[in-house]
Backbone as XML, in Angstrom:
<?xml version="1.0"?>
<chain id="A" units="angstrom">
  <residue number="1" name="MET">
    <atom name="N" x="-22.099" y="-51.481" z="-10.336"/>
    <atom name="CA" x="-21.213" y="-50.721" z="-9.487"/>
    <atom name="C" x="-20.939" y="-49.326" z="-10.021"/>
  </residue>
  <residue number="2" name="PRO">
    <atom name="N" x="-21.895" y="-48.643" z="-10.569"/>
    <atom name="CA" x="-21.642" y="-47.291" z="-11.047"/>
    <atom name="C" x="-21.286" y="-46.320" z="-9.925"/>
  </residue>
  <residue number="3" name="SER">
    <atom name="N" x="-21.835" y="-46.488" z="-8.739"/>
    <atom name="CA" x="-21.538" y="-45.547" z="-7.666"/>
    <atom name="C" x="-20.101" y="-45.679" z="-7.177"/>
  </residue>
  <residue number="4" name="ALA">
    <atom name="N" x="-19.518" y="-46.865" z="-7.303"/>
    <atom name="CA" x="-18.126" y="-47.064" z="-6.899"/>
    <atom name="C" x="-17.190" y="-46.271" z="-7.805"/>
  </residue>
  <residue number="5" name="ARG">
    <atom name="N" x="-17.545" y="-46.125" z="-9.065"/>
    <atom name="CA" x="-16.718" y="-45.337" z="-9.979"/>
    <atom name="C" x="-16.890" y="-43.843" z="-9.733"/>
  </residue>
  <residue number="6" name="ARG">
    <atom name="N" x="-18.049" y="-43.450" z="-9.312"/>
    <atom name="CA" x="-18.304" y="-42.019" z="-9.117"/>
    <atom name="C" x="-17.653" y="-41.472" z="-7.857"/>
  </residue>
  <residue number="7" name="ALA">
    <atom name="N" x="-17.383" y="-42.304" z="-6.899"/>
    <atom name="CA" x="-16.774" y="-41.827" z="-5.652"/>
    <atom name="C" x="-15.416" y="-41.164" z="-5.911"/>
  </residue>
  <residue number="8" name="PRO">
    <atom name="N" x="-14.505" y="-41.785" z="-6.654"/>
    <atom name="CA" x="-13.233" y="-41.104" z="-6.934"/>
    <atom name="C" x="-13.421" y="-39.849" z="-7.783"/>
  </residue>
  <residue number="9" name="GLN">
    <atom name="N" x="-14.376" y="-39.887" z="-8.711"/>
    <atom name="CA" x="-14.630" y="-38.709" z="-9.530"/>
    <atom name="C" x="-15.171" y="-37.574" z="-8.673"/>
  </residue>
  <residue number="10" name="LEU">
    <atom name="N" x="-16.075" y="-37.928" z="-7.773"/>
    <atom name="CA" x="-16.641" y="-36.910" z="-6.879"/>
    <atom name="C" x="-15.558" y="-36.344" z="-5.961"/>
  </residue>
  <residue number="11" name="ALA">
    <atom name="N" x="-14.702" y="-37.217" z="-5.458"/>
    <atom name="CA" x="-13.611" y="-36.775" z="-4.593"/>
    <atom name="C" x="-12.674" y="-35.830" z="-5.356"/>
  </residue>
  <residue number="12" name="ALA">
    <atom name="N" x="-12.384" y="-36.170" z="-6.596"/>
    <atom name="CA" x="-11.516" y="-35.319" z="-7.412"/>
    <atom name="C" x="-12.183" y="-33.973" z="-7.684"/>
  </residue>
  <residue number="13" name="LEU">
    <atom name="N" x="-13.482" y="-33.984" z="-7.922"/>
    <atom name="CA" x="-14.213" y="-32.740" z="-8.167"/>
    <atom name="C" x="-14.212" y="-31.854" z="-6.929"/>
  </residue>
  <residue number="14" name="VAL">
    <atom name="N" x="-14.432" y="-32.472" z="-5.768"/>
    <atom name="CA" x="-14.410" y="-31.710" z="-4.511"/>
    <atom name="C" x="-13.021" y="-31.127" z="-4.268"/>
  </residue>
  <residue number="15" name="LEU">
    <atom name="N" x="-11.987" y="-31.901" z="-4.527"/>
    <atom name="CA" x="-10.612" y="-31.428" z="-4.337"/>
    <atom name="C" x="-10.309" y="-30.242" z="-5.253"/>
  </residue>
  <residue number="16" name="CYS">
    <atom name="N" x="-10.718" y="-30.362" z="-6.515"/>
    <atom name="CA" x="-10.504" y="-29.247" z="-7.454"/>
    <atom name="C" x="-11.271" y="-28.001" z="-7.017"/>
  </residue>
  <residue number="17" name="GLY">
    <atom name="N" x="-12.475" y="-28.194" z="-6.551"/>
    <atom name="CA" x="-13.268" y="-27.060" z="-6.065"/>
    <atom name="C" x="-12.605" y="-26.391" z="-4.876"/>
  </residue>
  <residue number="18" name="ALA">
    <atom name="N" x="-12.088" y="-27.222" z="-3.957"/>
    <atom name="CA" x="-11.416" y="-26.669" z="-2.777"/>
    <atom name="C" x="-10.163" y="-25.899" z="-3.182"/>
  </residue>
  <residue number="19" name="LEU">
    <atom name="N" x="-9.418" y="-26.452" z="-4.125"/>
    <atom name="CA" x="-8.216" y="-25.749" z="-4.594"/>
    <atom name="C" x="-8.576" y="-24.434" z="-5.281"/>
  </residue>
  <residue number="20" name="GLY">
    <atom name="N" x="-9.658" y="-24.435" z="-6.047"/>
    <atom name="CA" x="-10.111" y="-23.218" z="-6.722"/>
    <atom name="C" x="-10.503" y="-22.140" z="-5.731"/>
  </residue>
  <residue number="21" name="VAL">
    <atom name="N" x="-11.241" y="-22.514" z="-4.699"/>
    <atom name="CA" x="-11.648" y="-21.552" z="-3.670"/>
    <atom name="C" x="-10.424" y="-21.039" z="-2.924"/>
  </residue>
  <residue number="22" name="GLY">
    <atom name="N" x="-9.496" y="-21.928" z="-2.647"/>
    <atom name="CA" x="-8.271" y="-21.525" z="-1.956"/>
    <atom name="C" x="-7.454" y="-20.530" z="-2.754"/>
  </residue>
  <residue number="23" name="SER">
    <atom name="N" x="-7.388" y="-20.737" z="-4.061"/>
    <atom name="CA" x="-6.619" y="-19.809" z="-4.892"/>
    <atom name="C" x="-7.309" y="-18.455" z="-4.975"/>
  </residue>
  <residue number="24" name="LEU">
    <atom name="N" x="-8.628" y="-18.454" z="-4.991"/>
    <atom name="CA" x="-9.350" y="-17.176" z="-4.996"/>
    <atom name="C" x="-9.129" y="-16.430" z="-3.694"/>
  </residue>
  <residue number="25" name="ALA">
    <atom name="N" x="-9.131" y="-17.139" z="-2.598"/>
    <atom name="CA" x="-8.879" y="-16.511" z="-1.302"/>
    <atom name="C" x="-7.461" y="-15.959" z="-1.260"/>
  </residue>
  <residue number="26" name="GLY">
    <atom name="N" x="-6.518" y="-16.675" z="-1.872"/>
    <atom name="CA" x="-5.141" y="-16.193" z="-1.923"/>
    <atom name="C" x="-5.022" y="-14.909" z="-2.712"/>
  </residue>
  <residue number="27" name="CYS">
    <atom name="N" x="-5.764" y="-14.790" z="-3.792"/>
    <atom name="CA" x="-5.748" y="-13.577" z="-4.598"/>
    <atom name="C" x="-6.285" y="-12.400" z="-3.798"/>
  </residue>
  <residue number="28" name="GLU">
    <atom name="N" x="-7.333" y="-12.653" z="-3.047"/>
    <atom name="CA" x="-7.906" y="-11.575" z="-2.242"/>
    <atom name="C" x="-6.890" y="-11.098" z="-1.213"/>
  </residue>
  <residue number="29" name="THR">
    <atom name="N" x="-6.189" y="-12.027" z="-0.602"/>
    <atom name="CA" x="-5.172" y="-11.662" z="0.371"/>
    <atom name="C" x="-4.077" y="-10.835" z="-0.296"/>
  </residue>
  <residue number="30" name="THR">
    <atom name="N" x="-3.679" y="-11.228" z="-1.479"/>
    <atom name="CA" x="-2.655" y="-10.491" z="-2.216"/>
    <atom name="C" x="-3.157" y="-9.086" z="-2.538"/>
  </residue>
  <residue number="31" name="GLN">
    <atom name="N" x="-4.424" y="-8.981" z="-2.934"/>
    <atom name="CA" x="-4.997" y="-7.664" z="-3.231"/>
    <atom name="C" x="-5.050" y="-6.801" z="-1.986"/>
  </residue>
  <residue number="32" name="GLU">
    <atom name="N" x="-5.386" y="-7.411" z="-0.861"/>
    <atom name="CA" x="-5.420" y="-6.653" z="0.391"/>
    <atom name="C" x="-4.032" y="-6.170" z="0.768"/>
  </residue>
  <residue number="33" name="LYS">
    <atom name="N" x="-3.033" y="-7.022" z="0.580"/>
    <atom name="CA" x="-1.651" y="-6.620" z="0.876"/>
    <atom name="C" x="-1.229" y="-5.473" z="-0.031"/>
  </residue>
  <residue number="34" name="ALA">
    <atom name="N" x="-1.596" y="-5.557" z="-1.294"/>
    <atom name="CA" x="-1.240" y="-4.498" z="-2.238"/>
    <atom name="C" x="-1.919" y="-3.190" z="-1.855"/>
  </residue>
  <residue number="35" name="ALA">
    <atom name="N" x="-3.178" y="-3.269" z="-1.459"/>
    <atom name="CA" x="-3.894" y="-2.054" z="-1.039"/>
    <atom name="C" x="-3.250" y="-1.452" z="0.205"/>
  </residue>
  <residue number="36" name="ALA">
    <atom name="N" x="-2.860" y="-2.288" z="1.138"/>
    <atom name="CA" x="-2.201" y="-1.802" z="2.346"/>
    <atom name="C" x="-0.858" y="-1.157" z="2.004"/>
  </residue>
  <residue number="37" name="GLN">
    <atom name="N" x="-0.145" y="-1.758" z="1.071"/>
    <atom name="CA" x="1.146" y="-1.188" z="0.665"/>
    <atom name="C" x="0.956" y="0.160" z="-0.030"/>
  </residue>
  <residue number="38" name="ARG">
    <atom name="N" x="-0.075" y="0.270" z="-0.876"/>
    <atom name="CA" x="-0.346" y="1.553" z="-1.534"/>
    <atom name="C" x="-0.702" y="2.625" z="-0.501"/>
  </residue>
  <residue number="39" name="ALA">
    <atom name="N" x="-1.475" y="2.251" z="0.504"/>
    <atom name="CA" x="-1.833" y="3.209" z="1.550"/>
    <atom name="C" x="-0.598" y="3.649" z="2.325"/>
  </residue>
  <residue number="40" name="GLU">
    <atom name="N" x="0.271" y="2.707" z="2.635"/>
    <atom name="CA" x="1.507" y="3.038" z="3.353"/>
    <atom name="C" x="2.403" y="3.937" z="2.501"/>
  </residue>
  <residue number="41" name="SER">
    <atom name="N" x="2.499" y="3.644" z="1.216"/>
    <atom name="CA" x="3.303" y="4.477" z="0.321"/>
    <atom name="C" x="2.751" y="5.896" z="0.245"/>
  </residue>
  <residue number="42" name="ALA">
    <atom name="N" x="1.426" y="6.003" z="0.173"/>
    <atom name="CA" x="0.804" y="7.327" z="0.129"/>
    <atom name="C" x="1.092" y="8.094" z="1.410"/>
  </residue>
  <residue number="43" name="ARG">
    <atom name="N" x="1.033" y="7.400" z="2.556"/>
    <atom name="CA" x="1.309" y="8.054" z="3.837"/>
    <atom name="C" x="2.758" y="8.534" z="3.891"/>
  </residue>
  <residue number="44" name="ILE">
    <atom name="N" x="3.674" y="7.711" z="3.411"/>
    <atom name="CA" x="5.092" y="8.086" z="3.406"/>
    <atom name="C" x="5.325" y="9.289" z="2.496"/>
  </residue>
  <residue number="45" name="LEU">
    <atom name="N" x="4.716" y="9.288" z="1.317"/>
    <atom name="CA" x="4.888" y="10.409" z="0.386"/>
    <atom name="C" x="4.290" y="11.698" z="0.938"/>
  </residue>
  <residue number="46" name="GLU">
    <atom name="N" x="3.146" y="11.590" z="1.614"/>
    <atom name="CA" x="2.540" y="12.781" z="2.217"/>
    <atom name="C" x="3.437" y="13.344" z="3.319"/>
  </residue>
  <residue number="47" name="ALA">
    <atom name="N" x="3.986" y="12.469" z="4.146"/>
    <atom name="CA" x="4.883" y="12.917" z="5.214"/>
    <atom name="C" x="6.133" y="13.564" z="4.633"/>
  </residue>
  <residue number="48" name="ARG">
    <atom name="N" x="6.647" y="12.992" z="3.555"/>
    <atom name="CA" x="7.836" y="13.553" z="2.899"/>
    <atom name="C" x="7.537" y="14.936" z="2.332"/>
  </residue>
  <residue number="49" name="ALA">
    <atom name="N" x="6.392" y="15.070" z="1.672"/>
    <atom name="CA" x="6.014" y="16.370" z="1.103"/>
    <atom name="C" x="5.856" y="17.413" z="2.209"/>
  </residue>
  <residue number="50" name="LYS">
    <atom name="N" x="5.296" y="16.990" z="3.333"/>
    <atom name="CA" x="5.117" y="17.922" z="4.454"/>
    <atom name="C" x="6.474" y="18.373" z="5.009"/>
  </residue>
  <residue number="51" name="ARG">
    <atom name="N" x="7.402" y="17.419" z="5.152"/>
    <atom name="CA" x="8.746" y="17.785" z="5.638"/>
    <atom name="C" x="9.444" y="18.727" z="4.669"/>
  </residue>
  <residue number="52" name="GLN">
    <atom name="N" x="9.319" y="18.451" z="3.367"/>
    <atom name="CA" x="9.959" y="19.307" z="2.375"/>
    <atom name="C" x="9.354" y="20.705" z="2.378"/>
  </residue>
  <residue number="53" name="ALA">
    <atom name="N" x="8.041" y="20.795" z="2.550"/>
    <atom name="CA" x="7.386" y="22.103" z="2.592"/>
    <atom name="C" x="7.853" y="22.888" z="3.817"/>
  </residue>
  <residue number="54" name="GLN">
    <atom name="N" x="7.970" y="22.206" z="4.949"/>
    <atom name="CA" x="8.448" y="22.882" z="6.159"/>
    <atom name="C" x="9.887" y="23.346" z="5.986"/>
  </residue>
  <residue number="55" name="LYS">
    <atom name="N" x="10.709" y="22.510" z="5.370"/>
    <atom name="CA" x="12.105" y="22.860" z="5.137"/>
    <atom name="C" x="12.210" y="24.057" z="4.194"/>
  </residue>
  <residue number="56" name="LYS">
    <atom name="N" x="11.381" y="24.058" z="3.148"/>
    <atom name="CA" x="11.390" y="25.156" z="2.190"/>
    <atom name="C" x="10.935" y="26.457" z="2.862"/>
  </residue>
  <residue number="57" name="LYS">
    <atom name="N" x="9.895" y="26.374" z="3.697"/>
    <atom name="CA" x="9.399" y="27.562" z="4.395"/>
    <atom name="C" x="10.463" y="28.092" z="5.362"/>
  </residue>
  <residue number="58" name="GLN">
    <atom name="N" x="11.125" y="27.178" z="6.081"/>
    <atom name="CA" x="12.160" y="27.593" z="7.019"/>
    <atom name="C" x="13.305" y="28.273" z="6.278"/>
  </residue>
  <residue number="59" name="LYS">
    <atom name="N" x="13.686" y="27.730" z="5.136"/>
    <atom name="CA" x="14.771" y="28.328" z="4.344"/>
    <atom name="C" x="14.368" y="29.717" z="3.870"/>
  </residue>
  <residue number="60" name="HIS">
    <atom name="N" x="13.113" y="29.853" z="3.412"/>
    <atom name="CA" x="12.618" y="31.152" z="2.963"/>
    <atom name="C" x="12.609" y="32.153" z="4.115"/>
  </residue>
  <residue number="61" name="ASP">
    <atom name="N" x="12.127" y="31.701" z="5.274"/>
    <atom name="CA" x="12.079" y="32.589" z="6.442"/>
    <atom name="C" x="13.483" y="33.019" z="6.869"/>
  </residue>
  <residue number="62" name="ASP">
    <atom name="N" x="14.436" y="32.077" z="6.822"/>
    <atom name="CA" x="15.811" y="32.406" z="7.194"/>
    <atom name="C" x="16.413" y="33.427" z="6.218"/>
  </residue>
  <residue number="63" name="GLN">
    <atom name="N" x="16.143" y="33.248" z="4.912"/>
    <atom name="CA" x="16.655" y="34.194" z="3.923"/>
    <atom name="C" x="16.023" y="35.565" z="4.113"/>
  </residue>
  <residue number="64" name="HIS">
    <atom name="N" x="14.740" y="35.593" z="4.415"/>
    <atom name="CA" x="14.047" y="36.861" z="4.618"/>
    <atom name="C" x="14.603" y="37.565" z="5.858"/>
  </residue>
  <residue number="65" name="LYS">
    <atom name="N" x="14.849" y="36.797" z="6.920"/>
    <atom name="CA" x="15.399" y="37.359" z="8.153"/>
    <atom name="C" x="16.807" y="37.905" z="7.904"/>
  </residue>
  <residue number="66" name="GLN">
    <atom name="N" x="17.620" y="37.155" z="7.145"/>
    <atom name="CA" x="18.977" y="37.593" z="6.844"/>
    <atom name="C" x="18.949" y="38.867" z="5.998"/>
  </residue>
  <residue number="67" name="HIS">
    <atom name="N" x="18.041" y="38.938" z="5.046"/>
    <atom name="CA" x="17.921" y="40.115" z="4.196"/>
    <atom name="C" x="17.533" y="41.352" z="5.015"/>
  </residue>
  <residue number="68" name="LYS">
    <atom name="N" x="16.609" y="41.165" z="5.957"/>
    <atom name="CA" x="16.197" y="42.286" z="6.804"/>
    <atom name="C" x="17.364" y="42.760" z="7.664"/>
  </residue>
  <residue number="69" name="GLN">
    <atom name="N" x="18.197" y="41.834" z="8.146"/>
    <atom name="CA" x="19.342" y="42.219" z="8.973"/>
    <atom name="C" x="20.377" y="42.962" z="8.150"/>
  </residue>
  <residue number="70" name="GLU">
    <atom name="N" x="20.548" y="42.568" z="6.894"/>
    <atom name="CA" x="21.510" y="43.239" z="6.040"/>
    <atom name="C" x="21.065" y="44.668" z="5.735"/>
  </residue>
  <residue number="71" name="LYS">
    <atom name="N" x="19.771" y="44.863" z="5.649"/>
    <atom name="CA" x="19.243" y="46.201" z="5.348"/>
    <atom name="C" x="19.184" y="47.052" z="6.627"/>
  </residue>
  <residue number="72" name="GLY">
    <atom name="N" x="19.410" y="46.445" z="7.787"/>
    <atom name="CA" x="19.356" y="47.186" z="9.032"/>
    <atom name="C" x="17.952" y="47.328" z="9.589"/>
  </residue>
  <residue number="73" name="GLU">
    <atom name="N" x="17.045" y="46.483" z="9.141"/>
    <atom name="CA" x="15.665" y="46.555" z="9.607"/>
    <atom name="C" x="15.429" y="45.653" z="10.805"/>
  </residue>
  <residue number="74" name="GLY">
    <atom name="N" x="16.305" y="44.751" z="11.116"/>
    <atom name="CA" x="16.042" y="43.766" z="12.156"/>
    <atom name="C" x="16.805" y="44.008" z="13.334"/>
  </residue>
</chain>
């Protein structure tokens, strides 16, 4: 009856293999989520930098306009 003993061993081996593949797939999903989060963070930071640059330019333009009015040029 050697084959009767191997059936549970084979079943256990298949189960371990399935669990191993499942954990690898889980890691890939986690990596994909992390990559998506990094992309979203980069997009948010780029948008923030753009808003700050526009705000800085507007402030500079307003100061320049005010200076010209004080000098009587505007």
